[in-house]
N, C-alpha and C positions, 0 to 999 in steps of 0.2 A: 532632690535632683542630683545627688551624688557629690563626690569629692571634687575639689577644684585643684587640679594638678597641672593643667595645660591651658594655653590660651583658648583652645577650643572649649574647654570646660567653662572658661569665663564667658564665652559667647553663649553657652547654654544657660548661664545665669542672667542673660540679658544685656551684657556689655556689647557695645559696638567696637570690637577690637580693631577692625580695619580702620575705622575713623580715628581711633586713638593713635594708632601707628602713623596714620597719615598726618595727624596734627603734631607728631613728633618727627616730622621730616622724613617719614617713611622708614625710620630706623627702629627696628624691634628692640634693640639693646637700650636705646634711649627710652622707649616706651616702658620697658621693664624698670628702669630707674625712676621714671615718673610714677608708676604705680606703687613702687616701694615708698616714695616720698608721700604719696596720697594716703597710704596705709598708716605711716608713722604720724602724719598730720592729723588724720582722723581720730587716732587714739587721744589726741589732745583736744581736738575741736569739738567732739561730741559733748563732753562735759562742759566745755566753755559755752557752746551754743545753748545748752540747757540752762546754764547759770545766767547768762545775760538775758535770755528770754524770761526766766523766772523772776529776775530782778526788775523786769520792765524797761531795760535799757534798749529802747527801740533803735537808737542810732547804731549802737554796737551790733545789735542783732542784724540789722540791715547790712552792715559791712561784712559780718561773718557769713551770712547766707549768700551774699554776692560773690564772695571768694569761693565758697563751696560750689556755687553754680558753675563758675569757670573751671575750677579744678576737676570737677566730675565730668564736664564736657571734654576736657583734655584727655581723659582716660576711656571715654566711650561709655560712661555710666550715665546715659542720657535721661533715664527716668528720674534719678536722683537730681540731676542738673535741672530738670524741669520743675521738680518739687521746690528746689531751692529758689528758682526764678519766681515761682508763685509766691513764696514767702517773702522774697525781696520786694516784689510789687505790693504785697499786702502791708509790709512795714512802711514803704514809701507813702502809701495812701492812709496809713494809720488805721487799717482795717483789722481791728482786733479779733473779730469773729473768724475771719479767714485764717489769721495766724493761730488762733486757739485750736481750730479744727485741724490745721495742717502740721503744726510743729511736731507732734508725736509721730506721725507717719514719716516726716522728714528724718527725725532722729532714728527711727526704726530702720528705715531704708539705708541710712548712713552706716549704721552698725552692720547691716547685712553686707554692704559693699566692703567695709573694712575687714570683716571676717573672711569674705571670699578672697580678698587680696592677701591676707595673712596666710590663708591656707595654701594659695598658689605659691607664695614665697617661702613656705615652710617656717613661718614665724609663729 
């Protein structure tokens, strides 16, 4: 789909940039700060989510995907937010089959988001 150099490129990657900016008080500069924070956090959270899931730490997994759901909503990464919400509900219900099926897609999509943000920010 091409390089990510502008907010329009983010839109082309499926981000709802307008919603993200709206959630940042309509301030594009704040939105850029929030996506920078989301990128930095993602670099730490992807391996952490993989680890706590692999260890079977259901409580911590639920906490992490809950935070991910909200963080991704705040930047307009709605698909990833939705996946995180599904994993959060599965963890709450101790639905291991849904978690097992969804965790890899969640982590793949999270990496795609982090990579897109890094490219936009020149990181």
